[in-house]
Each structure stands twice: as structure tokens, then as C-alpha cells.
A tleap script that builds the chain and sets N, CA, C and O, in Angstrom:
source leaprc.protein.ff14SB
mol = sequence {
  NMET ILE ALA ARG GLY ASP PHE ALA ALA GLN
  SER GLY SER ALA GLY LEU ALA GLU ILE LEU
  GLU GLU LEU PRO TRP LEU GLY GLU ALA VAL
  TYR ILE PRO VAL ILE TRP ALA THR GLN VAL
  LEU GLU SER VAL ALA GLN LYS GLY ALA ARG
  SER ARG PRO GLU PHE THR ASP ALA ALA MET
  ALA VAL ARG ALA GLY CYS VAL MET LEU THR
  LYS GLY LEU CTYR
}
set mol.1.N position { 7.249 -44.273 64.828 }
set mol.1.CA position { 8.028 -44.289 63.611 }
set mol.1.C position { 7.640 -45.546 62.838 }
set mol.1.O position { 7.661 -46.650 63.381 }
set mol.2.N position { 7.292 -45.372 61.588 }
set mol.2.CA position { 6.887 -46.480 60.741 }
set mol.2.C position { 7.977 -46.726 59.707 }
set mol.2.O position { 8.323 -45.831 58.935 }
set mol.3.N position { 8.512 -47.930 59.696 }
set mol.3.CA position { 9.507 -48.331 58.706 }
set mol.3.C position { 8.971 -49.569 57.998 }
set mol.3.O position { 8.931 -50.649 58.588 }
set mol.4.N position { 8.561 -49.428 56.749 }
set mol.4.CA position { 7.910 -50.522 56.020 }
set mol.4.C position { 8.766 -51.772 55.973 }
set mol.4.O position { 8.258 -52.865 56.221 }
set mol.5.N position { 10.031 -51.651 55.666 }
set mol.5.CA position { 10.897 -52.825 55.547 }
set mol.5.C position { 11.036 -53.571 56.851 }
set mol.5.O position { 10.920 -54.796 56.883 }
set mol.6.N position { 11.283 -52.847 57.931 }
set mol.6.CA position { 11.409 -53.488 59.237 }
set mol.6.C position { 10.079 -54.081 59.678 }
set mol.6.O position { 10.039 -55.171 60.248 }
set mol.7.N position { 9.007 -53.373 59.419 }
set mol.7.CA position { 7.685 -53.846 59.809 }
set mol.7.C position { 7.325 -55.126 59.060 }
set mol.7.O position { 6.773 -56.051 59.656 }
set mol.8.N position { 7.627 -55.195 57.776 }
set mol.8.CA position { 7.332 -56.386 56.977 }
set mol.8.C position { 8.163 -57.578 57.450 }
set mol.8.O position { 7.675 -58.708 57.468 }
set mol.9.N position { 9.403 -57.331 57.829 }
set mol.9.CA position { 10.256 -58.422 58.303 }
set mol.9.C position { 9.737 -59.005 59.613 }
set mol.9.O position { 9.866 -60.206 59.852 }
set mol.10.N position { 9.153 -58.165 60.460 }
set mol.10.CA position { 8.653 -58.616 61.750 }
set mol.10.C position { 7.262 -59.244 61.671 }
set mol.10.O position { 6.969 -60.201 62.387 }
set mol.11.N position { 6.398 -58.700 60.791 }
set mol.11.CA position { 4.995 -59.130 60.792 }
set mol.11.C position { 4.609 -59.998 59.600 }
set mol.11.O position { 3.536 -60.602 59.601 }
set mol.12.N position { 5.461 -60.070 58.590 }
set mol.12.CA position { 5.106 -60.803 57.377 }
set mol.12.C position { 4.356 -59.896 56.420 }
set mol.12.O position { 3.985 -58.777 56.775 }
set mol.13.N position { 4.137 -60.375 55.217 }
set mol.13.CA position { 3.545 -59.514 54.195 }
set mol.13.C position { 2.027 -59.584 54.126 }
set mol.13.O position { 1.402 -58.764 53.455 }
set mol.14.N position { 1.421 -60.559 54.815 }
set mol.14.CA position { -0.037 -60.692 54.780 }
set mol.14.C position { -0.692 -59.511 55.489 }
set mol.14.O position { -0.492 -59.304 56.686 }
set mol.15.N position { -1.458 -58.756 54.754 }
set mol.15.CA position { -2.172 -57.614 55.323 }
set mol.15.C position { -1.307 -56.406 55.599 }
set mol.15.O position { -1.749 -55.465 56.257 }
set mol.16.N position { -0.070 -56.416 55.104 }
set mol.16.CA position { 0.860 -55.324 55.387 }
set mol.16.C position { 0.324 -53.982 54.897 }
set mol.16.O position { 0.412 -52.985 55.614 }
set mol.17.N position { -0.225 -53.943 53.699 }
set mol.17.CA position { -0.724 -52.687 53.143 }
set mol.17.C position { -1.849 -52.108 53.997 }
set mol.17.O position { -1.899 -50.899 54.223 }
set mol.18.N position { -2.743 -52.958 54.467 }
set mol.18.CA position { -3.847 -52.478 55.296 }
set mol.18.C position { -3.353 -51.917 56.624 }
set mol.18.O position { -3.829 -50.882 57.091 }
set mol.19.N position { -2.398 -52.609 57.222 }
set mol.19.CA position { -1.856 -52.148 58.501 }
set mol.19.C position { -1.126 -50.828 58.326 }
set mol.19.O position { -1.286 -49.915 59.135 }
set mol.20.N position { -0.320 -50.723 57.264 }
set mol.20.CA position { 0.416 -49.482 57.028 }
set mol.20.C position { -0.519 -48.323 56.711 }
set mol.20.O position { -0.181 -47.169 56.974 }
set mol.21.N position { -1.673 -48.609 56.159 }
set mol.21.CA position { -2.647 -47.559 55.884 }
set mol.21.C position { -3.319 -47.077 57.167 }
set mol.21.O position { -3.663 -45.901 57.283 }
set mol.22.N position { -3.506 -47.971 58.119 }
set mol.22.CA position { -4.198 -47.615 59.356 }
set mol.22.C position { -3.301 -46.917 60.374 }
set mol.22.O position { -3.796 -46.123 61.174 }
set mol.23.N position { -2.005 -47.189 60.367 }
set mol.23.CA position { -1.126 -46.635 61.390 }
set mol.23.C position { -1.123 -45.102 61.455 }
set mol.23.O position { -1.190 -44.559 62.557 }
set mol.24.N position { -1.048 -44.381 60.332 }
set mol.24.CA position { -1.105 -42.917 60.446 }
set mol.24.C position { -2.434 -42.419 61.026 }
set mol.24.O position { -2.458 -41.432 61.762 }
set mol.25.N position { -3.526 -43.094 60.701 }
set mol.25.CA position { -4.826 -42.695 61.269 }
set mol.25.C position { -4.851 -42.927 62.776 }
set mol.25.O position { -5.387 -42.107 63.521 }
set mol.26.N position { -4.277 -44.033 63.223 }
set mol.26.CA position { -4.240 -44.318 64.661 }
set mol.26.C position { -3.400 -43.289 65.408 }
set mol.26.O position { -3.792 -42.818 66.476 }
set mol.27.N position { -2.253 -42.943 64.849 }
set mol.27.CA position { -1.413 -41.918 65.462 }
set mol.27.C position { -2.123 -40.584 65.550 }
set mol.27.O position { -2.038 -39.895 66.566 }
set mol.28.N position { -2.820 -40.221 64.495 }
set mol.28.CA position { -3.557 -38.966 64.478 }
set mol.28.C position { -4.687 -38.984 65.512 }
set mol.28.O position { -4.939 -37.976 66.173 }
set mol.29.N position { -5.358 -40.114 65.650 }
set mol.29.CA position { -6.481 -40.223 66.584 }
set mol.29.C position { -6.058 -40.033 68.035 }
set mol.29.O position { -6.826 -39.509 68.842 }
set mol.30.N position { -4.837 -40.456 68.374 }
set mol.30.CA position { -4.373 -40.328 69.758 }
set mol.30.C position { -3.331 -39.208 69.909 }
set mol.30.O position { -2.633 -39.139 70.920 }
set mol.31.N position { -3.234 -38.341 68.904 }
set mol.31.CA position { -2.362 -37.155 68.942 }
set mol.31.C position { -0.887 -37.515 69.137 }
set mol.31.O position { -0.168 -36.849 69.881 }
set mol.32.N position { -0.452 -38.571 68.462 }
set mol.32.CA position { 0.956 -38.956 68.472 }
set mol.32.C position { 1.516 -38.688 67.081 }
set mol.32.O position { 0.971 -39.188 66.098 }
set mol.33.N position { 2.595 -37.909 66.974 }
set mol.33.CA position { 3.174 -37.657 65.654 }
set mol.33.C position { 3.686 -38.946 65.019 }
set mol.33.O position { 4.270 -39.795 65.692 }
set mol.34.N position { 3.461 -39.077 63.731 }
set mol.34.CA position { 3.892 -40.263 62.990 }
set mol.34.C position { 5.067 -39.876 62.101 }
set mol.34.O position { 4.986 -38.919 61.331 }
set mol.35.N position { 6.147 -40.621 62.212 }
set mol.35.CA position { 7.317 -40.430 61.354 }
set mol.35.C position { 7.357 -41.602 60.382 }
set mol.35.O position { 7.411 -42.759 60.800 }
set mol.36.N position { 7.329 -41.308 59.098 }
set mol.36.CA position { 7.383 -42.342 58.067 }
set mol.36.C position { 8.850 -42.497 57.690 }
set mol.36.O position { 9.396 -41.659 56.972 }
set mol.37.N position { 9.492 -43.558 58.168 }
set mol.37.CA position { 10.917 -43.791 57.927 }
set mol.37.C position { 11.054 -44.826 56.824 }
set mol.37.O position { 10.692 -45.989 57.000 }
set mol.38.N position { 11.571 -44.403 55.705 }
set mol.38.CA position { 11.647 -45.306 54.563 }
set mol.38.C position { 12.731 -44.850 53.607 }
set mol.38.O position { 13.307 -43.775 53.773 }
set mol.39.N position { 13.000 -45.650 52.629 }
set mol.39.CA position { 14.002 -45.321 51.616 }
set mol.39.C position { 13.285 -44.880 50.339 }
set mol.39.O position { 13.474 -45.467 49.274 }
set mol.40.N position { 12.466 -43.844 50.463 }
set mol.40.CA position { 11.618 -43.397 49.368 }
set mol.40.C position { 12.429 -43.053 48.121 }
set mol.40.O position { 12.007 -43.366 47.008 }
set mol.41.N position { 13.558 -42.429 48.286 }
set mol.41.CA position { 14.306 -41.952 47.116 }
set mol.41.C position { 15.561 -42.757 46.806 }
set mol.41.O position { 16.381 -42.326 45.996 }
set mol.42.N position { 15.727 -43.914 47.432 }
set mol.42.CA position { 16.967 -44.669 47.208 }
set mol.42.C position { 17.114 -45.122 45.760 }
set mol.42.O position { 18.170 -44.905 45.165 }
set mol.43.N position { 16.096 -45.741 45.173 }
set mol.43.CA position { 16.235 -46.217 43.796 }
set mol.43.C position { 16.245 -45.052 42.813 }
set mol.43.O position { 16.818 -45.168 41.730 }
set mol.44.N position { 15.621 -43.933 43.172 }
set mol.44.CA position { 15.687 -42.744 42.316 }
set mol.44.C position { 17.131 -42.258 42.251 }
set mol.44.O position { 17.625 -41.895 41.184 }
set mol.45.N position { 17.802 -42.255 43.396 }
set mol.45.CA position { 19.188 -41.808 43.439 }
set mol.45.C position { 20.109 -42.780 42.708 }
set mol.45.O position { 21.070 -42.361 42.063 }
set mol.46.N position { 19.818 -44.089 42.808 }
set mol.46.CA position { 20.695 -45.078 42.213 }
set mol.46.C position { 20.415 -45.337 40.737 }
set mol.46.O position { 21.341 -45.448 39.933 }
set mol.47.N position { 19.123 -45.434 40.381 }
set mol.47.CA position { 18.756 -45.846 39.034 }
set mol.47.C position { 18.024 -44.788 38.222 }
set mol.47.O position { 17.849 -44.946 37.014 }
set mol.48.N position { 17.600 -43.721 38.866 }
set mol.48.CA position { 16.866 -42.684 38.162 }
set mol.48.C position { 15.380 -42.977 38.010 }
set mol.48.O position { 14.670 -42.222 37.344 }
set mol.49.N position { 14.897 -44.056 38.614 }
set mol.49.CA position { 13.475 -44.409 38.557 }
set mol.49.C position { 13.062 -44.989 39.899 }
set mol.49.O position { 13.853 -45.657 40.566 }
set mol.50.N position { 11.838 -44.734 40.286 }
set mol.50.CA position { 11.388 -45.251 41.576 }
set mol.50.C position { 10.740 -46.625 41.422 }
set mol.50.O position { 10.229 -46.971 40.357 }
set mol.51.N position { 10.771 -47.392 42.497 }
set mol.51.CA position { 10.147 -48.707 42.505 }
set mol.51.C position { 8.699 -48.580 42.979 }
set mol.51.O position { 8.312 -47.548 43.528 }
set mol.52.N position { 7.917 -49.605 42.771 }
set mol.52.CA position { 6.509 -49.574 43.190 }
set mol.52.C position { 6.361 -49.392 44.707 }
set mol.52.O position { 5.537 -48.581 45.132 }
set mol.53.N position { 7.126 -50.113 45.542 }
set mol.53.CA position { 6.992 -49.874 46.986 }
set mol.53.C position { 7.357 -48.450 47.389 }
set mol.53.O position { 6.739 -47.881 48.289 }
set mol.54.N position { 8.351 -47.876 46.730 }
set mol.54.CA position { 8.729 -46.502 47.044 }
set mol.54.C position { 7.631 -45.523 46.644 }
set mol.54.O position { 7.383 -44.545 47.349 }
set mol.55.N position { 6.985 -45.777 45.536 }
set mol.55.CA position { 5.886 -44.920 45.104 }
set mol.55.C position { 4.750 -44.981 46.122 }
set mol.55.O position { 4.166 -43.955 46.470 }
set mol.56.N position { 4.439 -46.188 46.597 }
set mol.56.CA position { 3.403 -46.364 47.624 }
set mol.56.C position { 3.807 -45.674 48.916 }
set mol.56.O position { 2.982 -45.018 49.552 }
set mol.57.N position { 5.077 -45.816 49.315 }
set mol.57.CA position { 5.554 -45.153 50.524 }
set mol.57.C position { 5.398 -43.642 50.420 }
set mol.57.O position { 4.978 -42.994 51.379 }
set mol.58.N position { 5.728 -43.087 49.284 }
set mol.58.CA position { 5.601 -41.638 49.100 }
set mol.58.C position { 4.150 -41.208 49.226 }
set mol.58.O position { 3.862 -40.175 49.830 }
set mol.59.N position { 3.240 -41.978 48.671 }
set mol.59.CA position { 1.819 -41.640 48.757 }
set mol.59.C position { 1.315 -41.760 50.189 }
set mol.59.O position { 0.548 -40.912 50.644 }
set mol.60.N position { 1.730 -42.791 50.899 }
set mol.60.CA position { 1.282 -42.989 52.276 }
set mol.60.C position { 1.906 -41.976 53.225 }
set mol.60.O position { 1.291 -41.605 54.224 }
set mol.61.N position { 3.109 -41.529 52.926 }
set mol.61.CA position { 3.819 -40.601 53.805 }
set mol.61.C position { 3.170 -39.234 53.861 }
set mol.61.O position { 3.473 -38.446 54.758 }
set mol.62.N position { 2.288 -38.936 52.927 }
set mol.62.CA position { 1.608 -37.644 52.922 }
set mol.62.C position { 0.849 -37.437 54.222 }
set mol.62.O position { 0.736 -36.308 54.700 }
set mol.63.N position { 0.332 -38.508 54.797 }
set mol.63.CA position { -0.450 -38.394 56.026 }
set mol.63.C position { 0.412 -38.363 57.282 }
set mol.63.O position { -0.104 -38.103 58.369 }
set mol.64.N position { 1.687 -38.617 57.162 }
set mol.64.CA position { 2.570 -38.626 58.329 }
set mol.64.C position { 2.964 -37.206 58.709 }
set mol.64.O position { 2.863 -36.281 57.903 }
set mol.65.N position { 3.413 -37.049 59.945 }
set mol.65.CA position { 3.880 -35.755 60.403 }
set mol.65.C position { 5.170 -35.339 59.719 }
set mol.65.O position { 5.388 -34.157 59.450 }
set mol.66.N position { 6.032 -36.324 59.437 }
set mol.66.CA position { 7.259 -36.048 58.711 }
set mol.66.C position { 7.763 -37.344 58.074 }
set mol.66.O position { 7.315 -38.435 58.425 }
set mol.67.N position { 8.686 -37.210 57.146 }
set mol.67.CA position { 9.258 -38.360 56.447 }
set mol.67.C position { 10.762 -38.325 56.682 }
set mol.67.O position { 11.414 -37.300 56.481 }
set mol.68.N position { 11.301 -39.466 57.112 }
set mol.68.CA position { 12.743 -39.569 57.310 }
set mol.68.C position { 13.320 -40.326 56.123 }
set mol.68.O position { 13.039 -41.511 55.943 }
set mol.69.N position { 14.109 -39.660 55.327 }
set mol.69.CA position { 14.762 -40.294 54.190 }
set mol.69.C position { 16.118 -40.790 54.636 }
set mol.69.O position { 16.928 -40.022 55.155 }
set mol.70.N position { 16.367 -42.075 54.435 }
set mol.70.CA position { 17.585 -42.660 54.996 }
set mol.70.C position { 18.755 -42.713 54.025 }
set mol.70.O position { 19.901 -42.835 54.458 }
set mol.71.N position { 18.500 -42.627 52.737 }
set mol.71.CA position { 19.588 -42.680 51.768 }
set mol.71.C position { 19.248 -41.778 50.585 }
set mol.71.O position { 18.107 -41.349 50.419 }
set mol.72.N position { 20.237 -41.508 49.789 }
set mol.72.CA position { 20.011 -40.755 48.564 }
set mol.72.C position { 20.624 -39.354 48.618 }
set mol.72.O position { 20.994 -38.852 49.679 }
set mol.73.N position { 20.713 -38.766 47.475 }
set mol.73.CA position { 21.305 -37.439 47.357 }
set mol.73.C position { 20.293 -36.323 47.591 }
set mol.73.O position { 20.685 -35.175 47.798 }
set mol.74.N position { 19.008 -36.635 47.562 }
set mol.74.CA position { 17.985 -35.597 47.582 }
set mol.74.C position { 17.366 -35.437 48.951 }
set mol.74.O position { 16.484 -34.600 49.137 }
savepdb mol mol.pdb
quit
């Protein structure tokens, strides 16, 4: 399970984008399902517009086995 916010808090922001890009490929290579756990639609639900990190999360989640949305109406 990949959670960008938790991962950034634990590892720092240096190289975060590269690591998050590689994790779905690593899971696929060893036949482990990847769950992208993020708040992709939280700002859409609250403000009607998505933030840049959420847009990136949505694009990266395409390669995951599934996406877990933690908040929002949608």
C-alpha cells in the first residue's frame, strides 16, 4: 500500500517523486498487488478543484492495482 503523505513524512521529500514512480513497477515485477492510498479527491470535494499533488497521485495511480480514496463524496 502506497500512501504519499505518510511516505513523505517518513522519508523526506528528496527524491520522493522518483521513488513513488518506481514502487508500482517493483510491485508488478514481483507480482504483488499495489494499492495507491491517497486523498485524490479531497480538495475536489471541499473546494471544487484539485491540487497539484492530487493530480499527480491520480496519474500515478493508473498503474496501481486499485486506489483507496480516504475522503470525499465521490
